[in-house]
C-alpha positions in Angstrom: 245.9 199.3 168.3 245.6 198.1 164.8 247.8 200.2 162.4 247.1 198.0 159.3 243.5 199.0 158.8 244.5 202.0 156.6 246.8 199.8 154.5 244.2 197.0 154.2 241.5 199.5 153.2 243.7 201.0 150.5 244.7 197.6 149.3 241.1 196.4 149.1 240.1 199.5 147.2 242.5 198.5 144.5 240.9 195.1 143.9 238.7 194.9 140.9 235.5 193.0 141.6 234.3 193.1 138.0 236.6 190.3 136.8 233.9 188.0 135.4 232.4 190.6 133.0 235.9 191.6 131.9 236.8 187.9 131.3 233.7 187.4 129.3 234.5 190.6 127.3 238.0 189.3 126.6 236.7 185.9 125.5 234.2 187.5 123.2 237.0 189.8 121.7 239.1 186.7 121.0 236.2 184.9 119.5 235.4 187.9 117.2 239.0 188.1 116.2 239.0 184.4 115.2 235.8 184.8 113.3 237.1 187.8 111.4 240.4 186.1 110.6 238.5 183.0 109.4 236.3 185.1 107.2 239.3 187.0 105.7 241.1 183.7 105.0 238.0 182.3 103.2 237.6 185.6 101.2 241.3 185.6 100.2 241.0 181.9 99.2 237.9 182.7 97.1 239.7 185.6 95.3 242.8 183.4 94.6 240.5 180.7 93.2 238.7 183.2 91.0 241.9 184.6 89.6 243.5 181.3 89.1 240.3 180.1 87.3 240.5 183.2 85.0 244.1 182.5 84.1 243.6 178.8 83.6 240.7 179.2 81.1 242.4 181.8 79.0 240.4 184.8 80.0 237.2 186.0 81.6 235.0 185.3 78.6 236.2 181.8 78.4 235.6 181.3 82.0 232.0 182.7 81.9 231.3 180.5 78.8 232.6 177.4 80.6 230.5 178.3 83.6 227.3 178.8 81.5 227.9 175.5 79.7 228.4 173.8 83.1 225.2 175.3 84.5 223.0 174.8 81.4 224.5 171.5 80.2 225.1 172.7 76.7 
């Protein structure tokens, strides 16, 4: 008489066999999170650079004038 068959069946039903797709989904979520965090850091750095450029040149018009002279060479 084997009395453990019911317990073994119940235990085996609780095992998740889809661990590989779940692992792949988790890895992709981490990768997407890192990508979004990197993009946000680059965007914030760009805004800080823009605003510091505006304040260093004396205003937006001076910055645009300086940019135009750098592009055109005049």
